[in-house]
MDAnalysis code that builds the backbone (N, CA, C; Angstrom):
import MDAnalysis as mda
import numpy as np

u = mda.Universe.empty(675, n_residues=225, atom_resindex=np.repeat(np.arange(225), 3), trajectory=True)
u.add_TopologyAttr("name", ["N", "CA", "C"] * 225)
u.add_TopologyAttr("resid", np.arange(1, 226))
u.add_TopologyAttr("resname", ["MET", "SER", "GLU", "LEU", "ALA", "SER", "GLY", "THR", "ARG", "GLY", "GLY", "HIS", "GLY", "GLU", "LEU", "LEU", "ASP", "GLN", "TRP", "ARG", "SER", "ALA", "VAL", "ARG", "ALA", "ALA", "GLY", "ALA", "PRO", "PRO", "GLU", "VAL", "SER", "GLU", "ALA", "ALA", "VAL", "ARG", "ARG", "ALA", "GLY", "MET", "GLU", "LEU", "LEU", "ASP", "TRP", "TRP", "SER", "GLN", "PRO", "HIS", "ARG", "GLN", "TYR", "HIS", "THR", "VAL", "ALA", "HIS", "LEU", "CYS", "ALA", "VAL", "LEU", "ASP", "VAL", "VAL", "ASP", "GLY", "TYR", "ALA", "GLY", "HIS", "ALA", "ASP", "ASP", "VAL", "ASP", "LEU", "VAL", "ARG", "LEU", "ALA", "ALA", "TRP", "GLY", "HIS", "ASP", "ALA", "VAL", "TYR", "ASP", "PRO", "ALA", "ALA", "PRO", "GLY", "ASP", "GLU", "ASN", "GLU", "ARG", "ALA", "SER", "ALA", "ARG", "LEU", "THR", "GLY", "GLN", "LEU", "LEU", "ALA", "GLU", "LEU", "ARG", "LEU", "PRO", "PRO", "PRO", "ALA", "VAL", "ALA", "GLU", "VAL", "VAL", "ARG", "LEU", "ILE", "LEU", "LEU", "THR", "VAL", "GLU", "HIS", "ARG", "VAL", "ALA", "PRO", "ASP", "ASP", "LEU", "ASN", "GLY", "ALA", "LEU", "LEU", "CYS", "ASP", "ALA", "ASP", "LEU", "ALA", "ILE", "LEU", "ALA", "ALA", "PRO", "ASP", "GLU", "ASP", "TYR", "ASP", "TRP", "TYR", "ALA", "ASP", "ALA", "ILE", "ARG", "ARG", "GLU", "TYR", "ALA", "HIS", "VAL", "PRO", "ASP", "GLY", "ALA", "TYR", "GLN", "VAL", "GLY", "ARG", "ALA", "LYS", "ALA", "LEU", "ARG", "GLU", "LEU", "LEU", "ASP", "ARG", "PRO", "ALA", "LEU", "TYR", "ARG", "ILE", "PRO", "VAL", "LEU", "HIS", "SER", "ARG", "TRP", "GLU", "LEU", "PRO", "ALA", "ARG", "ALA", "ASN", "VAL", "HIS", "ARG", "GLU", "LEU", "ARG", "ALA", "LEU", "SER"])
u.atoms.positions = np.array([
    [78.627, 87.107, 86.455],
    [80.063, 86.829, 86.775],
    [80.620, 87.697, 87.672],
    [81.312, 87.395, 88.692],
    [81.820, 88.230, 89.675],
    [82.813, 89.044, 89.307],
    [83.259, 90.283, 90.080],
    [84.289, 91.174, 89.447],
    [85.537, 90.426, 89.588],
    [85.780, 89.340, 90.459],
    [87.028, 88.561, 90.573],
    [87.250, 87.824, 89.250],
    [86.197, 87.702, 88.435],
    [86.357, 87.010, 87.000],
    [86.409, 88.043, 85.934],
    [85.740, 88.988, 85.980],
    [85.377, 89.925, 84.883],
    [85.858, 91.397, 85.043],
    [86.054, 91.856, 86.334],
    [86.443, 93.274, 86.365],
    [85.222, 94.187, 86.418],
    [85.260, 95.429, 86.653],
    [84.112, 96.276, 86.696],
    [84.254, 97.488, 85.834],
    [85.192, 97.508, 85.012],
    [85.464, 98.753, 84.234],
    [84.712, 98.961, 83.004],
    [84.733, 100.265, 82.435],
    [84.072, 100.492, 81.217],
    [84.898, 99.965, 80.011],
    [84.749, 100.813, 78.872],
    [85.522, 100.445, 77.735],
    [86.949, 100.896, 77.532],
    [87.450, 100.750, 76.449],
    [88.975, 101.001, 76.197],
    [89.122, 102.413, 76.468],
    [88.255, 103.448, 76.362],
    [88.477, 104.749, 76.672],
    [88.744, 104.983, 78.177],
    [87.907, 104.363, 78.992],
    [88.138, 104.568, 80.288],
    [89.405, 103.878, 80.771],
    [89.766, 102.746, 80.465],
    [90.915, 102.250, 80.645],
    [92.255, 102.836, 80.144],
    [92.107, 103.425, 79.000],
    [93.272, 104.387, 78.518],
    [93.464, 105.629, 79.465],
    [92.227, 106.215, 79.799],
    [92.486, 107.195, 80.835],
    [93.153, 106.735, 82.160],
    [92.998, 105.614, 82.654],
    [93.518, 105.049, 83.692],
    [95.113, 104.827, 83.498],
    [95.201, 104.238, 82.468],
    [96.626, 104.122, 81.891],
    [97.464, 105.280, 81.988],
    [96.933, 106.401, 81.412],
    [97.426, 107.734, 81.298],
    [97.634, 108.156, 82.660],
    [96.781, 108.141, 83.605],
    [97.073, 108.627, 85.112],
    [98.129, 107.892, 85.706],
    [98.321, 106.594, 85.499],
    [99.206, 105.775, 86.178],
    [100.670, 106.219, 85.568],
    [100.700, 106.185, 84.238],
    [102.152, 106.732, 83.608],
    [102.377, 108.083, 84.051],
    [101.652, 109.063, 84.083],
    [102.003, 110.336, 84.336],
    [102.672, 110.275, 86.018],
    [101.685, 109.768, 86.939],
    [102.060, 109.493, 88.259],
    [103.408, 108.870, 88.417],
    [103.750, 107.958, 87.573],
    [104.918, 107.152, 87.633],
    [105.965, 107.990, 87.234],
    [106.002, 109.087, 86.611],
    [107.046, 109.996, 86.285],
    [107.330, 110.279, 84.786],
    [106.250, 109.934, 84.054],
    [106.420, 110.377, 82.448],
    [106.407, 111.890, 82.392],
    [107.477, 112.569, 81.780],
    [107.639, 113.941, 81.933],
    [106.594, 114.703, 81.095],
    [106.154, 116.018, 81.387],
    [105.203, 116.830, 80.455],
    [105.530, 116.921, 78.975],
    [106.912, 116.700, 78.589],
    [107.204, 116.894, 77.185],
    [106.740, 115.486, 76.492],
    [106.604, 114.512, 77.159],
    [106.173, 113.149, 76.460],
    [104.583, 113.476, 76.014],
    [104.096, 113.439, 74.790],
    [102.770, 113.982, 74.399],
    [101.926, 112.957, 74.874],
    [100.556, 113.494, 75.009],
    [99.458, 112.633, 75.410],
    [99.221, 111.567, 74.281],
    [99.509, 111.838, 73.001],
    [99.358, 111.035, 71.857],
    [100.274, 109.688, 72.120],
    [101.476, 110.070, 72.403],
    [102.481, 108.964, 72.718],
    [101.977, 107.945, 73.881],
    [101.514, 108.542, 74.906],
    [101.100, 107.819, 76.187],
    [99.907, 106.963, 75.575],
    [98.918, 107.599, 74.765],
    [97.864, 106.676, 74.452],
    [98.364, 105.693, 73.322],
    [99.162, 105.943, 72.643],
    [99.653, 104.926, 71.723],
    [100.150, 103.705, 72.404],
    [101.013, 103.914, 73.390],
    [101.581, 102.862, 74.133],
    [100.375, 102.166, 75.011],
    [99.368, 102.773, 75.482],
    [98.307, 102.010, 76.174],
    [97.480, 101.264, 75.071],
    [97.353, 101.675, 73.859],
    [96.557, 101.003, 72.720],
    [97.210, 99.825, 72.377],
    [98.600, 100.004, 72.274],
    [99.442, 98.747, 71.825],
    [99.270, 97.721, 72.912],
    [99.371, 97.974, 74.148],
    [99.202, 96.872, 75.136],
    [97.790, 96.236, 75.132],
    [96.784, 97.228, 74.845],
    [95.362, 96.509, 74.861],
    [95.288, 95.725, 73.786],
    [96.020, 95.999, 72.406],
    [96.008, 95.089, 71.316],
    [96.515, 93.878, 71.619],
    [97.536, 93.895, 72.414],
    [98.091, 92.405, 72.867],
    [97.110, 91.693, 73.573],
    [96.446, 92.409, 74.513],
    [95.614, 91.574, 75.512],
    [94.277, 91.297, 74.625],
    [93.996, 91.933, 73.525],
    [92.759, 91.541, 72.674],
    [92.913, 90.572, 71.766],
    [94.045, 89.747, 71.877],
    [94.328, 88.650, 70.607],
    [93.222, 87.708, 70.757],
    [92.763, 87.192, 69.613],
    [91.496, 86.290, 69.590],
    [91.787, 85.000, 70.226],
    [93.027, 84.550, 70.375],
    [93.305, 83.148, 70.856],
    [93.056, 83.095, 72.396],
    [92.995, 84.301, 73.028],
    [92.915, 84.308, 74.456],
    [91.372, 84.070, 74.901],
    [91.309, 83.171, 75.979],
    [90.066, 82.828, 76.518],
    [89.943, 83.394, 78.044],
    [90.883, 83.327, 78.803],
    [90.810, 83.874, 80.090],
    [91.841, 85.074, 80.139],
    [92.952, 85.040, 79.710],
    [94.050, 86.125, 79.733],
    [93.542, 87.300, 78.794],
    [92.437, 87.850, 79.011],
    [91.983, 88.960, 78.138],
    [91.775, 90.217, 78.913],
    [91.242, 91.257, 78.201],
    [91.170, 92.600, 78.833],
    [90.191, 92.408, 80.115],
    [89.302, 91.393, 80.017],
    [88.453, 91.447, 81.250],
    [89.474, 90.939, 82.405],
    [90.348, 90.007, 82.155],
    [91.429, 89.644, 83.293],
    [92.203, 91.008, 83.826],
    [92.709, 91.674, 82.850],
    [93.369, 92.802, 83.134],
    [92.580, 93.746, 84.133],
    [91.105, 94.031, 83.591],
    [90.334, 94.796, 84.418],
    [90.174, 94.325, 85.789],
    [90.021, 92.904, 86.017],
    [89.826, 92.273, 87.300],
    [90.959, 92.506, 88.160],
    [92.140, 92.395, 87.575],
    [93.540, 92.512, 88.365],
    [93.601, 94.049, 88.809],
    [93.180, 95.134, 87.973],
    [93.262, 96.501, 88.223],
    [92.181, 96.792, 89.451],
    [91.107, 96.260, 89.227],
    [90.108, 96.433, 90.344],
    [90.723, 96.170, 91.619],
    [91.288, 94.919, 91.799],
    [91.748, 94.629, 93.056],
    [92.989, 95.551, 93.478],
    [93.695, 95.839, 92.685],
    [94.883, 96.857, 92.938],
    [94.318, 98.073, 93.472],
    [93.414, 98.518, 92.668],
    [92.679, 99.719, 93.109],
    [92.089, 99.723, 94.368],
    [91.372, 98.528, 94.510],
    [90.635, 98.317, 95.894],
    [91.435, 98.404, 97.251],
    [92.695, 97.772, 96.855],
    [93.572, 97.612, 98.132],
    [95.006, 98.545, 97.877],
    [94.779, 99.691, 97.281],
    [96.021, 100.449, 97.005],
    [96.820, 100.882, 98.057],
    [96.324, 101.012, 99.113],
    [96.925, 101.420, 100.400],
    [97.745, 100.397, 101.039],
    [97.756, 99.287, 100.448],
    [98.785, 98.336, 100.893],
    [100.119, 98.268, 100.150],
    [100.261, 99.037, 98.972],
    [101.532, 98.978, 98.132],
    [102.297, 100.228, 98.495],
    [103.641, 99.947, 98.360],
    [104.507, 101.256, 98.530],
    [104.346, 102.248, 97.309],
    [104.045, 101.786, 96.129],
    [103.847, 102.612, 94.906],
    [102.718, 101.939, 94.108],
    [101.573, 102.401, 94.381],
    [100.559, 101.667, 93.799],
    [100.345, 101.886, 92.158],
    [100.929, 103.010, 91.705],
    [101.090, 103.238, 90.255],
    [102.052, 102.311, 89.525],
    [103.054, 102.075, 90.220],
    [103.872, 101.107, 89.475],
    [103.345, 99.789, 89.462],
    [102.615, 99.400, 90.531],
    [101.833, 98.194, 90.526],
    [100.703, 98.116, 89.502],
    [100.028, 99.286, 89.202],
    [99.215, 99.427, 88.153],
    [99.739, 99.035, 86.779],
    [100.846, 99.778, 86.613],
    [101.548, 99.575, 85.331],
    [102.026, 98.156, 85.137],
    [102.463, 97.465, 86.096],
    [102.906, 96.196, 86.094],
    [101.580, 95.228, 85.787],
    [100.388, 95.476, 86.215],
    [99.241, 94.711, 85.863],
    [99.054, 94.964, 84.450],
    [99.198, 96.048, 83.986],
    [98.987, 96.345, 82.500],
    [99.786, 95.444, 81.657],
    [100.917, 95.148, 82.129],
    [101.940, 94.523, 81.405],
    [102.037, 92.959, 81.796],
    [101.453, 92.437, 82.630],
    [101.991, 91.231, 83.332],
    [101.545, 90.077, 82.372],
    [100.614, 90.000, 81.631],
    [100.226, 89.131, 80.726],
    [100.032, 89.610, 79.308],
    [100.675, 90.747, 79.188],
    [100.498, 91.425, 77.751],
    [100.805, 90.263, 76.536],
    [101.926, 89.714, 76.927],
    [102.414, 88.685, 75.719],
    [101.935, 87.317, 76.488],
    [101.099, 86.635, 75.634],
    [100.515, 85.430, 76.251],
    [100.271, 84.320, 75.001],
    [101.376, 83.468, 74.883],
    [101.177, 82.333, 73.810],
    [101.230, 81.037, 74.607],
    [100.130, 80.250, 74.979],
    [100.018, 79.057, 75.595],
    [101.072, 78.063, 75.109],
    [101.707, 78.063, 73.986],
    [102.643, 77.167, 73.407],
    [104.089, 77.394, 73.925],
    [104.310, 78.840, 74.518],
    [105.593, 79.181, 74.784],
    [106.059, 78.377, 76.112],
    [107.460, 78.136, 75.746],
    [108.020, 77.221, 77.015],
    [108.228, 78.040, 78.113],
    [108.197, 77.409, 79.292],
    [108.798, 77.914, 80.640],
    [108.055, 79.216, 80.889],
    [109.003, 80.394, 81.256],
    [108.480, 81.526, 81.629],
    [108.801, 82.650, 80.544],
    [108.620, 82.054, 79.250],
    [108.938, 83.071, 78.178],
    [107.908, 84.146, 78.136],
    [106.671, 83.741, 78.278],
    [105.606, 84.696, 78.222],
    [105.690, 85.955, 79.196],
    [106.064, 85.802, 80.528],
    [106.421, 86.577, 81.510],
    [107.629, 87.533, 81.094],
    [108.691, 86.901, 80.503],
    [109.959, 87.577, 80.209],
    [109.500, 88.453, 78.967],
    [108.641, 87.810, 77.958],
    [108.425, 88.802, 76.935],
    [107.612, 90.029, 77.233],
    [106.663, 89.754, 78.171],
    [105.632, 90.786, 78.572],
    [106.663, 91.894, 79.424],
    [107.606, 91.470, 80.333],
    [108.377, 92.360, 80.937],
    [109.225, 93.153, 79.824],
    [109.689, 92.555, 78.907],
    [110.456, 93.352, 77.907],
    [109.845, 94.211, 77.272],
    [108.579, 93.819, 76.883],
    [107.620, 94.718, 76.017],
    [107.217, 95.982, 76.927],
    [106.822, 95.631, 78.148],
    [106.398, 96.782, 78.996],
    [107.415, 97.586, 79.310],
    [108.637, 97.080, 79.627],
    [109.738, 97.983, 79.929],
    [110.182, 98.877, 78.787],
    [110.048, 98.402, 77.594],
    [110.436, 99.155, 76.334],
    [109.376, 100.383, 76.249],
    [108.288, 100.088, 76.436],
    [107.090, 100.967, 76.153],
    [107.321, 102.119, 77.149],
    [107.574, 101.729, 78.520],
    [107.805, 102.888, 79.510],
    [108.850, 103.571, 79.420],
    [110.030, 103.018, 78.915],
    [111.282, 103.614, 78.648],
    [110.950, 104.727, 77.610],
    [110.256, 104.235, 76.561],
    [109.970, 105.320, 75.359],
    [109.311, 106.344, 75.923],
    [108.332, 106.162, 76.938],
    [107.817, 107.298, 77.533],
    [108.233, 108.122, 78.526],
    [109.737, 107.809, 78.769],
    [110.589, 108.398, 79.543],
    [110.270, 108.364, 81.014],
    [109.888, 107.217, 81.441],
    [109.672, 107.209, 82.932],
    [111.038, 106.876, 83.589],
    [111.296, 107.357, 84.838],
    [112.707, 107.106, 85.423],
    [113.013, 105.739, 85.308],
    [114.337, 105.499, 85.135],
    [114.879, 104.102, 84.990],
    [114.518, 103.169, 86.224],
    [114.634, 103.812, 87.425],
    [114.113, 102.913, 88.810],
    [112.686, 102.352, 88.616],
    [111.818, 103.354, 88.139],
    [110.256, 103.115, 87.944],
    [110.276, 101.931, 86.914],
    [110.986, 102.042, 85.847],
    [110.858, 101.047, 84.741],
    [111.284, 99.570, 85.286],
    [112.494, 99.778, 86.068],
    [112.949, 98.448, 86.554],
    [112.105, 97.899, 87.508],
    [111.177, 98.499, 88.286],
    [110.452, 98.119, 89.258],
    [109.263, 97.271, 88.631],
    [108.724, 98.066, 87.613],
    [107.608, 97.523, 86.881],
    [107.995, 96.246, 86.205],
    [109.295, 96.158, 85.740],
    [109.784, 94.814, 85.202],
    [109.942, 93.702, 86.219],
    [110.380, 94.031, 87.376],
    [110.607, 93.103, 88.328],
    [109.234, 92.549, 88.788],
    [108.349, 93.414, 89.072],
    [106.889, 92.986, 89.359],
    [106.451, 91.998, 88.376],
    [106.504, 92.389, 87.182],
    [106.010, 91.417, 86.045],
    [106.650, 90.025, 86.239],
    [107.872, 89.871, 86.474],
    [108.563, 88.701, 86.526],
    [108.196, 87.939, 87.799],
    [107.820, 88.730, 88.778],
    [107.206, 87.939, 89.984],
    [106.194, 86.998, 89.719],
    [105.289, 87.210, 88.522],
    [104.130, 86.522, 88.256],
    [104.467, 85.090, 87.656],
    [105.576, 84.801, 87.338],
    [106.151, 83.540, 87.049],
    [105.726, 82.572, 88.000],
    [106.156, 82.845, 89.398],
    [105.893, 81.950, 90.349],
    [104.942, 82.368, 91.436],
    [104.649, 83.659, 91.417],
    [103.864, 84.416, 92.509],
    [104.539, 84.135, 93.927],
    [105.829, 84.152, 93.954],
    [106.394, 84.155, 95.230],
    [107.098, 85.427, 95.632],
    [106.831, 85.902, 96.810],
    [107.028, 87.348, 97.275],
    [107.648, 87.290, 98.491],
    [108.722, 88.163, 98.716],
    [109.344, 88.224, 99.920],
    [108.342, 88.947, 101.000],
    [108.644, 88.802, 102.243],
    [107.618, 89.358, 103.185],
    [107.547, 90.750, 103.256],
    [108.649, 91.495, 102.921],
    [108.534, 92.984, 102.882],
    [108.302, 93.606, 101.582],
    [107.984, 92.865, 100.590],
    [107.621, 93.360, 99.195],
    [106.224, 93.649, 99.020],
    [105.804, 94.895, 99.479],
    [104.384, 95.261, 99.413],
    [103.836, 95.340, 98.000],
    [104.507, 95.856, 97.129],
    [104.230, 96.116, 95.739],
    [103.993, 94.592, 95.096],
    [104.927, 93.789, 95.367],
    [104.791, 92.393, 94.753],
    [103.668, 91.516, 95.399],
    [103.423, 91.791, 96.714],
    [102.210, 91.126, 97.371],
    [100.852, 91.524, 96.727],
    [100.699, 92.925, 96.433],
    [99.439, 93.400, 95.844],
    [99.281, 92.764, 94.542],
    [100.305, 92.944, 93.620],
    [100.213, 92.410, 92.202],
    [99.826, 90.921, 92.187],
    [100.609, 90.070, 93.008],
    [100.547, 88.668, 92.944],
    [99.060, 88.286, 93.672],
    [98.582, 88.869, 94.778],
    [97.264, 88.585, 95.202],
    [96.266, 88.930, 94.231],
    [96.371, 90.012, 93.349],
    [95.454, 90.594, 92.505],
    [95.309, 89.513, 91.293],
    [96.568, 89.007, 91.096],
    [96.516, 88.054, 89.752],
    [95.905, 86.739, 90.036],
    [95.985, 86.249, 91.280],
    [95.482, 84.998, 91.928],
    [94.126, 85.201, 92.284],
    [93.482, 86.330, 92.351],
    [92.212, 86.485, 92.953],
    [91.100, 85.513, 92.411],
    [91.141, 85.209, 91.142],
    [90.147, 84.406, 90.464],
    [90.081, 82.954, 91.309],
    [91.061, 82.576, 91.909],
    [91.081, 81.355, 92.548],
    [90.023, 81.306, 93.634],
    [89.757, 82.572, 94.189],
    [88.747, 82.564, 95.390],
    [87.214, 82.950, 94.877],
    [87.021, 82.860, 93.451],
    [85.763, 83.423, 92.925],
    [84.784, 82.307, 93.207],
    [83.385, 82.746, 93.354],
    [82.314, 81.931, 93.471],
    [82.544, 80.583, 92.503],
    [81.942, 79.605, 92.847],
    [82.115, 78.224, 92.164],
    [81.822, 78.262, 90.667],
    [80.768, 78.864, 90.289],
    [80.579, 79.057, 88.923],
    [81.408, 79.860, 88.142],
    [82.050, 80.932, 88.739],
    [83.097, 81.802, 88.111],
    [84.311, 80.965, 88.089],
    [84.675, 80.176, 89.069],
    [85.975, 79.382, 88.971],
    [85.988, 78.352, 88.010],
    [84.717, 77.707, 87.811],
    [84.529, 76.748, 86.798],
    [84.731, 77.206, 85.385],
    [84.241, 78.578, 85.260],
    [84.431, 79.141, 84.005],
    [85.705, 79.398, 83.688],
    [86.552, 79.957, 84.780],
    [88.011, 80.248, 84.555],
    [88.741, 78.967, 84.275],
    [88.424, 77.924, 84.919],
    [89.180, 76.548, 84.613],
    [88.998, 76.072, 83.244],
    [87.565, 76.300, 82.709],
    [87.302, 75.856, 81.433],
    [88.041, 76.932, 80.452],
    [88.166, 78.049, 80.726],
    [88.843, 78.846, 79.753],
    [90.257, 78.685, 79.855],
    [90.841, 78.422, 80.757],
    [92.268, 77.926, 80.663],
    [92.382, 76.619, 79.864],
    [91.503, 75.670, 79.894],
    [91.663, 74.349, 79.182],
    [91.511, 74.752, 77.715],
    [90.599, 75.800, 77.308],
    [90.445, 76.300, 75.975],
    [91.588, 76.838, 75.428],
    [92.365, 77.602, 76.275],
    [93.600, 78.229, 75.894],
    [94.704, 77.290, 75.437],
    [94.612, 76.038, 76.196],
    [95.604, 74.988, 75.966],
    [94.919, 73.819, 75.099],
    [94.106, 74.240, 74.109],
    [93.385, 73.317, 73.327],
    [94.341, 72.456, 72.550],
    [95.502, 72.877, 72.284],
    [96.603, 72.224, 71.500],
    [97.194, 71.109, 72.234],
    [96.919, 71.024, 73.596],
    [97.650, 70.073, 74.435],
    [96.545, 68.734, 74.625],
    [96.849, 67.673, 74.369],
    [96.027, 66.404, 74.600],
    [95.481, 66.284, 75.975],
    [94.347, 65.769, 76.276],
    [93.817, 65.728, 77.609],
    [94.614, 65.057, 78.559],
    [95.231, 63.944, 78.332],
    [95.972, 63.371, 79.383],
    [97.175, 64.046, 79.837],
    [97.915, 64.657, 78.790],
    [98.977, 65.689, 79.203],
    [98.486, 66.659, 79.812],
    [97.462, 67.442, 79.523],
    [96.874, 68.662, 80.033],
    [96.482, 68.227, 81.540],
    [95.896, 67.092, 81.799],
    [95.401, 66.842, 83.027],
    [96.610, 66.662, 84.206],
    [97.741, 66.050, 83.454],
    [98.897, 65.924, 84.383],
    [99.570, 67.319, 84.845],
    [99.669, 68.044, 83.619],
    [100.263, 69.439, 83.842],
    [99.524, 70.293, 84.657],
    [98.367, 70.529, 84.451],
    [97.387, 71.122, 85.382],
    [97.385, 70.742, 86.741],
    [97.287, 69.446, 87.130],
    [97.121, 68.937, 88.431],
    [98.480, 69.241, 89.114],
    [99.646, 69.228, 88.368],
    [100.803, 69.529, 89.001],
    [100.870, 70.811, 89.420],
    [100.492, 71.798, 88.555],
    [100.442, 73.215, 88.834],
    [99.491, 73.603, 90.104],
    [98.304, 72.824, 90.263],
    [97.372, 73.065, 91.137],
    [97.812, 72.593, 92.559],
    [98.638, 71.383, 92.524],
    [99.337, 70.891, 93.726],
    [100.271, 71.815, 94.244],
    [101.032, 72.623, 93.296],
    [102.135, 73.402, 93.642],
    [101.320, 74.529, 94.460],
    [100.372, 74.973, 93.962],
    [99.550, 76.075, 94.993],
    [99.161, 75.709, 96.145],
    [98.597, 74.473, 96.234],
    [98.254, 74.043, 97.577],
    [99.350, 73.642, 98.395],
    [100.528, 73.391, 98.060],
    [101.574, 73.264, 98.800],
    [102.213, 74.407, 99.552],
    [101.832, 75.676, 99.157],
    [102.293, 76.824, 99.714],
    [101.575, 77.147, 100.994],
    [102.471, 77.889, 101.917],
    [101.843, 78.085, 103.101],
    [100.642, 79.078, 103.033],
    [100.542, 79.924, 102.080],
    [99.714, 81.044, 101.881],
    [99.523, 81.302, 100.352],
    [98.409, 81.313, 99.720],
    [98.121, 81.889, 98.435],
    [98.050, 83.389, 98.466],
    [97.671, 84.019, 99.612],
    [97.570, 85.615, 99.432],
    [98.479, 86.116, 100.655],
    [99.085, 87.154, 100.486],
    [99.837, 87.776, 101.307],
    [99.333, 88.928, 102.152],
    [98.503, 89.795, 101.566],
    [97.726, 90.808, 102.168],
    [96.847, 90.294, 103.259],
    [97.042, 90.723, 104.420],
    [96.189, 90.063, 105.506],
    [94.736, 90.014, 105.302],
    [94.099, 91.172, 104.775],
    [92.646, 91.034, 104.598],
    [92.295, 90.285, 103.569],
    [93.051, 90.299, 102.472],
    [92.765, 89.332, 101.357],
    [92.981, 87.750, 101.493],
    [93.868, 87.508, 102.513],
    [94.223, 86.218, 103.084],
    [93.049, 85.760, 103.849],
    [92.516, 86.464, 104.764],
    [91.454, 86.314, 105.604],
    [89.989, 85.957, 104.754],
    [90.017, 86.791, 103.665],
    [88.756, 86.603, 102.700],
    [88.732, 85.415, 101.792],
    [90.042, 85.323, 101.258],
    [90.221, 84.487, 100.000],
    [90.802, 83.159, 100.152],
    [91.592, 83.089, 101.161],
    [92.405, 81.688, 101.366],
    [91.596, 80.521, 101.291],
    [90.614, 80.447, 102.221],
    [89.947, 79.251, 102.300],
    [89.012, 78.880, 100.928],
    [88.253, 79.895, 100.500],
    [87.598, 79.722, 99.354],
    [88.599, 79.203, 98.081],
    [89.742, 79.996, 97.812],
    [90.524, 79.472, 96.933],
    [91.094, 78.084, 97.033],
    [91.525, 77.631, 98.216],
    [91.950, 76.212, 98.390],
    [90.772, 75.414, 98.121],
    [89.482, 75.812, 98.444],
    [88.469, 74.722, 98.250],
    [88.180, 74.665, 96.758],
    [88.274, 75.693, 96.084],
    [88.241, 75.692, 94.529],
    [89.349, 74.783, 93.812],
    [90.436, 74.955, 94.309],
    [91.534, 74.352, 93.752],
    [91.624, 72.843, 94.075],
    [91.216, 72.403, 95.298],
    [90.843, 70.957, 95.705],
    [89.841, 70.565, 94.666],
    [88.731, 71.064, 94.493],
    [87.545, 70.744, 93.649],
    [88.104, 70.557, 92.261],
    [88.757, 71.514, 91.578],
    [89.243, 71.196, 90.344],
    [90.254, 70.059, 90.168],
    [91.068, 69.717, 91.244],
    [91.957, 68.588, 91.383],
    [91.114, 67.328, 91.203],
    [89.933, 67.338, 91.957],
    [89.141, 66.178, 91.977],
    [88.634, 65.922, 90.619],
    [88.078, 66.909, 90.006],
    [87.569, 66.875, 88.549],
    [88.501, 66.321, 87.568],
    [89.899, 66.778, 87.836],
    [90.925, 66.263, 86.720],
    [91.128, 64.784, 87.078],
    [90.983, 64.242, 88.244],
    [91.451, 62.898, 88.561],
    [90.248, 61.984, 88.334],
])
């Protein structure tokens, strides 16, 4: 499976080390204990590890972080983008209505970061970035948002086999939805992606991923119909 689908990181210990580095770089003061930082990271990993998840797992978190790290120079503050990646799908209930998962994820992450005493502007930026993943629509000058959203949509450009695994995993997450309703809803979401002038905003990612991603989405649409 490609890194766009699974990420390339080690176990939870390595992830927690990277969480700690991002939290400290984003402004957690020295008087906040290492134990407190670790507990917050573990709480997020517990959310990401819930058994009902098929695609929105720790592997997806790792894959998003890999893209963020690989293109860190394109962000205004990459550590805030990393923290938003940690939080962006922390709460994930496929039966939740509308944007409730993203809003709940933003609330949870914002609360954890506030408890770690990050500066309020940093917390606010992480919350803002998480909420961007509702629609993945980013202003032209929003470099942090572009990197997070491009990383979150990276799976669309994966090789055929990995994309098909992703599409199947999403279907399994929505196993409670009857086939007909799922096909209609999924097709609507895919068409909305194709209607966008661009799926990726960072120029180098656009040049590499735009055409493969659109080909994958078209292929899934044909399969649904």
